[in-house]
PDB file as gemmi writes it, atoms N, CA and C in Angstrom:
CRYST1    1.000    1.000    1.000  90.00  90.00  90.00 P 1                      
ATOM      1  N   MET A   1     200.674-104.251  95.135  1.00  0.00           N  
ATOM      2  CA  MET A   1     200.784-103.732  96.741  1.00  0.00           C  
ATOM      3  C   MET A   1     201.766-102.587  95.857  1.00  0.00           C  
ATOM      4  N   LYS A   2     201.644-101.866  96.842  1.00  0.00           N  
ATOM      5  CA  LYS A   2     202.495-100.084  96.622  1.00  0.00           C  
ATOM      6  C   LYS A   2     203.697-100.242  97.357  1.00  0.00           C  
ATOM      7  N   ILE A   3     204.720 -99.733  96.557  1.00  0.00           N  
ATOM      8  CA  ILE A   3     205.800 -99.256  96.663  1.00  0.00           C  
ATOM      9  C   ILE A   3     206.332 -97.870  96.639  1.00  0.00           C  
ATOM     10  N   LEU A   4     207.046 -97.440  97.718  1.00  0.00           N  
ATOM     11  CA  LEU A   4     207.466 -96.283  97.272  1.00  0.00           C  
ATOM     12  C   LEU A   4     208.910 -96.427  96.142  1.00  0.00           C  
ATOM     13  N   VAL A   5     209.050 -95.637  95.338  1.00  0.00           N  
ATOM     14  CA  VAL A   5     210.060 -95.653  94.415  1.00  0.00           C  
ATOM     15  C   VAL A   5     211.035 -93.922  94.284  1.00  0.00           C  
ATOM     16  N   ASN A   6     212.169 -93.843  94.720  1.00  0.00           N  
ATOM     17  CA  ASN A   6     212.039 -92.135  94.525  1.00  0.00           C  
ATOM     18  C   ASN A   6     211.392 -91.389  94.804  1.00  0.00           C  
ATOM     19  N   GLY A   7     210.580 -91.712  95.639  1.00  0.00           N  
ATOM     20  CA  GLY A   7     209.957 -90.881  96.585  1.00  0.00           C  
ATOM     21  C   GLY A   7     208.571 -90.655  95.860  1.00  0.00           C  
ATOM     22  N   ALA A   8     208.100 -91.579  95.204  1.00  0.00           N  
ATOM     23  CA  ALA A   8     206.735 -91.476  94.102  1.00  0.00           C  
ATOM     24  C   ALA A   8     205.879 -93.016  94.353  1.00  0.00           C  
ATOM     25  N   TRP A   9     205.013 -93.130  94.952  1.00  0.00           N  
ATOM     26  CA  TRP A   9     204.109 -94.283  95.053  1.00  0.00           C  
ATOM     27  C   TRP A   9     203.911 -94.718  94.038  1.00  0.00           C  
ATOM     28  N   ARG A  10     204.188 -96.300  93.923  1.00  0.00           N  
ATOM     29  CA  ARG A  10     204.112 -97.346  92.311  1.00  0.00           C  
ATOM     30  C   ARG A  10     203.219 -98.320  92.973  1.00  0.00           C  
ATOM     31  N   ASP A  11     202.432 -99.067  92.195  1.00  0.00           N  
ATOM     32  CA  ASP A  11     202.060-100.478  91.911  1.00  0.00           C  
ATOM     33  C   ASP A  11     202.467-101.028  91.413  1.00  0.00           C  
ATOM     34  N   THR A  12     203.230-102.315  92.304  1.00  0.00           N  
ATOM     35  CA  THR A  12     203.760-103.437  91.418  1.00  0.00           C  
ATOM     36  C   THR A  12     203.283-104.860  91.800  1.00  0.00           C  
ATOM     37  N   GLY A  13     203.450-105.653  91.284  1.00  0.00           N  
ATOM     38  CA  GLY A  13     203.191-107.239  91.371  1.00  0.00           C  
ATOM     39  C   GLY A  13     204.296-108.035  91.270  1.00  0.00           C  
ATOM     40  N   ALA A  14     205.679-107.305  91.861  1.00  0.00           N  
ATOM     41  CA  ALA A  14     207.064-107.884  92.136  1.00  0.00           C  
ATOM     42  C   ALA A  14     207.131-108.503  93.165  1.00  0.00           C  
ATOM     43  N   ALA A  15     207.378-109.635  93.718  1.00  0.00           N  
ATOM     44  CA  ALA A  15     207.630-110.009  94.583  1.00  0.00           C  
ATOM     45  C   ALA A  15     209.109-109.744  95.269  1.00  0.00           C  
ATOM     46  N   ASP A  16     209.903-109.302  94.159  1.00  0.00           N  
ATOM     47  CA  ASP A  16     211.666-109.150  94.839  1.00  0.00           C  
ATOM     48  C   ASP A  16     211.898-107.836  94.033  1.00  0.00           C  
ATOM     49  N   LEU A  17     213.130-107.420  94.278  1.00  0.00           N  
ATOM     50  CA  LEU A  17     213.951-106.354  94.036  1.00  0.00           C  
ATOM     51  C   LEU A  17     213.916-106.491  92.446  1.00  0.00           C  
ATOM     52  N   ASP A  18     214.404-107.581  91.839  1.00  0.00           N  
ATOM     53  CA  ASP A  18     214.879-107.884  90.716  1.00  0.00           C  
ATOM     54  C   ASP A  18     213.850-107.540  89.923  1.00  0.00           C  
ATOM     55  N   SER A  19     212.915-108.712  89.994  1.00  0.00           N  
ATOM     56  CA  SER A  19     211.601-108.195  89.359  1.00  0.00           C  
ATOM     57  C   SER A  19     210.949-106.697  89.167  1.00  0.00           C  
ATOM     58  N   ALA A  20     211.251-105.772  90.098  1.00  0.00           N  
ATOM     59  CA  ALA A  20     210.409-104.993  90.427  1.00  0.00           C  
ATOM     60  C   ALA A  20     211.754-103.803  89.173  1.00  0.00           C  
ATOM     61  N   LEU A  21     212.547-104.319  89.179  1.00  0.00           N  
ATOM     62  CA  LEU A  21     214.073-103.011  88.386  1.00  0.00           C  
ATOM     63  C   LEU A  21     213.477-103.438  87.274  1.00  0.00           C  
ATOM     64  N   LYS A  22     213.076-104.636  86.723  1.00  0.00           N  
ATOM     65  CA  LYS A  22     212.957-105.010  85.296  1.00  0.00           C  
ATOM     66  C   LYS A  22     211.212-104.113  84.966  1.00  0.00           C  
ATOM     67  N   GLU A  23     210.391-104.299  85.900  1.00  0.00           N  
ATOM     68  CA  GLU A  23     209.090-104.048  86.302  1.00  0.00           C  
ATOM     69  C   GLU A  23     209.171-102.773  85.543  1.00  0.00           C  
ATOM     70  N   LEU A  24     210.339-101.802  86.773  1.00  0.00           N  
ATOM     71  CA  LEU A  24     210.033-100.304  86.537  1.00  0.00           C  
ATOM     72  C   LEU A  24     211.199 -99.757  85.139  1.00  0.00           C  
ATOM     73  N   GLY A  25     211.466-100.806  84.185  1.00  0.00           N  
ATOM     74  CA  GLY A  25     212.129-100.389  83.521  1.00  0.00           C  
ATOM     75  C   GLY A  25     213.530 -99.910  83.203  1.00  0.00           C  
ATOM     76  N   TYR A  26     214.049-100.802  84.500  1.00  0.00           N  
ATOM     77  CA  TYR A  26     215.205-100.760  84.853  1.00  0.00           C  
ATOM     78  C   TYR A  26     216.863-101.953  84.589  1.00  0.00           C  
ATOM     79  N   GLY A  27     216.121-103.010  83.790  1.00  0.00           N  
ATOM     80  CA  GLY A  27     216.631-104.115  83.121  1.00  0.00           C  
ATOM     81  C   GLY A  27     217.431-104.285  83.599  1.00  0.00           C  
ATOM     82  N   ASP A  28     218.345-104.527  82.946  1.00  0.00           N  
ATOM     83  CA  ASP A  28     220.220-104.715  83.007  1.00  0.00           C  
ATOM     84  C   ASP A  28     220.797-103.409  83.252  1.00  0.00           C  
ATOM     85  N   SER A  29     220.421-102.247  83.420  1.00  0.00           N  
ATOM     86  CA  SER A  29     221.010-101.177  83.741  1.00  0.00           C  
ATOM     87  C   SER A  29     221.933-101.281  84.808  1.00  0.00           C  
ATOM     88  N   VAL A  30     223.210-100.631  84.982  1.00  0.00           N  
ATOM     89  CA  VAL A  30     224.600-100.300  86.393  1.00  0.00           C  
ATOM     90  C   VAL A  30     223.469 -99.020  87.143  1.00  0.00           C  
ATOM     91  N   VAL A  31     222.447 -99.781  88.355  1.00  0.00           N  
ATOM     92  CA  VAL A  31     221.925 -98.652  89.233  1.00  0.00           C  
ATOM     93  C   VAL A  31     222.487 -99.487  90.588  1.00  0.00           C  
ATOM     94  N   ALA A  32     222.477 -98.646  91.788  1.00  0.00           N  
ATOM     95  CA  ALA A  32     222.828 -98.637  92.983  1.00  0.00           C  
ATOM     96  C   ALA A  32     221.349 -98.811  93.486  1.00  0.00           C  
ATOM     97  N   THR A  33     221.223 -99.614  94.291  1.00  0.00           N  
ATOM     98  CA  THR A  33     219.893-100.090  95.395  1.00  0.00           C  
ATOM     99  C   THR A  33     219.562 -99.881  96.512  1.00  0.00           C  
ATOM    100  N   ALA A  34     218.620 -99.134  97.081  1.00  0.00           N  
ATOM    101  CA  ALA A  34     218.413 -99.735  98.593  1.00  0.00           C  
ATOM    102  C   ALA A  34     216.740 -99.479  98.736  1.00  0.00           C  
ATOM    103  N   VAL A  35     216.646-100.766  99.621  1.00  0.00           N  
ATOM    104  CA  VAL A  35     215.079-101.139  99.945  1.00  0.00           C  
ATOM    105  C   VAL A  35     215.097-100.553 101.823  1.00  0.00           C  
ATOM    106  N   ASN A  36     214.453 -99.769 102.347  1.00  0.00           N  
ATOM    107  CA  ASN A  36     214.210 -98.921 103.341  1.00  0.00           C  
ATOM    108  C   ASN A  36     215.697 -98.674 104.234  1.00  0.00           C  
ATOM    109  N   GLY A  37     216.193 -97.991 103.145  1.00  0.00           N  
ATOM    110  CA  GLY A  37     217.551 -97.527 103.388  1.00  0.00           C  
ATOM    111  C   GLY A  37     218.692 -98.449 104.000  1.00  0.00           C  
ATOM    112  N   GLU A  38     218.565 -99.744 103.857  1.00  0.00           N  
ATOM    113  CA  GLU A  38     219.476-100.488 103.311  1.00  0.00           C  
ATOM    114  C   GLU A  38     220.014-101.173 101.672  1.00  0.00           C  
ATOM    115  N   PHE A  39     221.149-100.649 101.763  1.00  0.00           N  
ATOM    116  CA  PHE A  39     222.098-100.875 100.368  1.00  0.00           C  
ATOM    117  C   PHE A  39     221.590-102.484 100.097  1.00  0.00           C  
ATOM    118  N   VAL A  40     220.995-102.614  98.462  1.00  0.00           N  
ATOM    119  CA  VAL A  40     220.954-104.026  98.365  1.00  0.00           C  
ATOM    120  C   VAL A  40     222.121-104.242  97.369  1.00  0.00           C  
ATOM    121  N   SER A  41     222.924-105.188  97.247  1.00  0.00           N  
ATOM    122  CA  SER A  41     223.996-105.386  96.254  1.00  0.00           C  
ATOM    123  C   SER A  41     223.051-106.202  94.925  1.00  0.00           C  
ATOM    124  N   ALA A  42     223.617-106.042  93.857  1.00  0.00           N  
ATOM    125  CA  ALA A  42     223.347-106.431  92.375  1.00  0.00           C  
ATOM    126  C   ALA A  42     222.823-107.680  92.691  1.00  0.00           C  
ATOM    127  N   ALA A  43     224.051-109.123  93.429  1.00  0.00           N  
ATOM    128  CA  ALA A  43     223.874-110.522  93.257  1.00  0.00           C  
ATOM    129  C   ALA A  43     222.537-110.422  94.357  1.00  0.00           C  
ATOM    130  N   SER A  44     222.331-109.485  95.632  1.00  0.00           N  
ATOM    131  CA  SER A  44     221.622-110.128  96.271  1.00  0.00           C  
ATOM    132  C   SER A  44     219.813-109.688  96.091  1.00  0.00           C  
ATOM    133  N   ARG A  45     219.631-109.120  94.591  1.00  0.00           N  
ATOM    134  CA  ARG A  45     218.674-108.550  94.583  1.00  0.00           C  
ATOM    135  C   ARG A  45     217.536-109.555  93.877  1.00  0.00           C  
ATOM    136  N   PRO A  46     218.314-110.967  93.589  1.00  0.00           N  
ATOM    137  CA  PRO A  46     216.455-111.598  93.512  1.00  0.00           C  
ATOM    138  C   PRO A  46     216.077-111.960  94.611  1.00  0.00           C  
ATOM    139  N   ALA A  47     217.243-112.318  95.816  1.00  0.00           N  
ATOM    140  CA  ALA A  47     216.335-112.609  97.253  1.00  0.00           C  
ATOM    141  C   ALA A  47     215.824-111.444  97.940  1.00  0.00           C  
ATOM    142  N   ALA A  48     215.995-110.420  97.340  1.00  0.00           N  
ATOM    143  CA  ALA A  48     215.537-109.149  98.329  1.00  0.00           C  
ATOM    144  C   ALA A  48     213.865-109.015  98.136  1.00  0.00           C  
ATOM    145  N   ARG A  49     213.205-109.759  99.181  1.00  0.00           N  
ATOM    146  CA  ARG A  49     211.873-109.689  99.003  1.00  0.00           C  
ATOM    147  C   ARG A  49     211.658-108.084  99.345  1.00  0.00           C  
ATOM    148  N   LEU A  50     209.984-108.135  98.496  1.00  0.00           N  
ATOM    149  CA  LEU A  50     209.717-106.541  99.040  1.00  0.00           C  
ATOM    150  C   LEU A  50     208.032-106.798  99.365  1.00  0.00           C  
ATOM    151  N   ALA A  51     207.235-106.067 100.446  1.00  0.00           N  
ATOM    152  CA  ALA A  51     206.339-106.180 101.035  1.00  0.00           C  
ATOM    153  C   ALA A  51     205.542-104.458 100.648  1.00  0.00           C  
ATOM    154  N   ASP A  52     204.665-104.848 100.813  1.00  0.00           N  
ATOM    155  CA  ASP A  52     203.575-103.200 100.787  1.00  0.00           C  
ATOM    156  C   ASP A  52     204.118-102.032 101.469  1.00  0.00           C  
ATOM    157  N   GLY A  53     204.679-101.220 101.133  1.00  0.00           N  
ATOM    158  CA  GLY A  53     204.975 -99.816 101.558  1.00  0.00           C  
ATOM    159  C   GLY A  53     206.054 -99.748 101.637  1.00  0.00           C  
ATOM    160  N   ASP A  54     207.062-100.756 101.251  1.00  0.00           N  
ATOM    161  CA  ASP A  54     208.653-100.491 101.438  1.00  0.00           C  
ATOM    162  C   ASP A  54     208.897 -99.418 100.675  1.00  0.00           C  
ATOM    163  N   ARG A  55     210.323 -98.808 100.977  1.00  0.00           N  
ATOM    164  CA  ARG A  55     210.497 -97.563  99.914  1.00  0.00           C  
ATOM    165  C   ARG A  55     212.052 -98.163  99.367  1.00  0.00           C  
ATOM    166  N   LEU A  56     211.772 -98.231  98.300  1.00  0.00           N  
ATOM    167  CA  LEU A  56     212.777 -98.494  97.304  1.00  0.00           C  
ATOM    168  C   LEU A  56     213.703 -97.045  97.311  1.00  0.00           C  
ATOM    169  N   GLU A  57     214.855 -97.454  96.676  1.00  0.00           N  
ATOM    170  CA  GLU A  57     216.220 -96.417  96.186  1.00  0.00           C  
ATOM    171  C   GLU A  57     217.002 -97.143  95.010  1.00  0.00           C  
ATOM    172  N   ILE A  58     216.689 -96.127  93.719  1.00  0.00           N  
ATOM    173  CA  ILE A  58     217.540 -96.392  93.071  1.00  0.00           C  
ATOM    174  C   ILE A  58     218.246 -94.659  92.172  1.00  0.00           C  
ATOM    175  N   LEU A  59     219.390 -95.572  92.318  1.00  0.00           N  
ATOM    176  CA  LEU A  59     220.468 -94.440  91.178  1.00  0.00           C  
ATOM    177  C   LEU A  59     220.936 -94.633  90.691  1.00  0.00           C  
ATOM    178  N   ALA A  60     221.169 -94.369  89.748  1.00  0.00           N  
ATOM    179  CA  ALA A  60     222.194 -94.346  88.626  1.00  0.00           C  
ATOM    180  C   ALA A  60     223.181 -93.390  89.122  1.00  0.00           C  
ATOM    181  N   PRO A  61     224.446 -94.141  88.131  1.00  0.00           N  
ATOM    182  CA  PRO A  61     225.761 -93.500  88.127  1.00  0.00           C  
ATOM    183  C   PRO A  61     226.299 -92.626  87.252  1.00  0.00           C  
ATOM    184  N   MET A  62     226.629 -91.181  87.766  1.00  0.00           N  
ATOM    185  CA  MET A  62     226.731 -90.013  86.806  1.00  0.00           C  
ATOM    186  C   MET A  62     228.135 -89.475  86.517  1.00  0.00           C  
ATOM    187  N   GLN A  63     227.816 -89.067  85.417  1.00  0.00           N  
ATOM    188  CA  GLN A  63     229.239 -88.742  84.986  1.00  0.00           C  
ATOM    189  C   GLN A  63     229.422 -87.185  85.188  1.00  0.00           C  
ATOM    190  N   GLY A  64     231.090 -86.785  85.053  1.00  0.00           N  
ATOM    191  CA  GLY A  64     231.159 -85.614  85.186  1.00  0.00           C  
ATOM    192  C   GLY A  64     232.590 -84.995  85.269  1.00  0.00           C  
ATOM    193  N   GLY A  65     232.636 -83.977  85.473  1.00  0.00           N  
ATOM    194  CA  GLY A  65     233.977 -83.787  86.209  1.00  0.00           C  
ATOM    195  C   GLY A  65     234.080 -82.462  87.115  1.00  0.00           C  
TER     196      GLY A  65                                                      
END                                                                             
């Protein structure tokens, strides 16, 4: 299926958000995620099912001052 990841279309075989993050190389990285504009907590990612055409946003924390 195709999902939109941070504005770029990607093919994925992942059925859930947790699997998609691993497939995309985020593994155990600390990131914030949203599917179709709705925040998904880290604990909820394995249960967050993905469908063709979903929009996934992945944000990493930034450091600075």
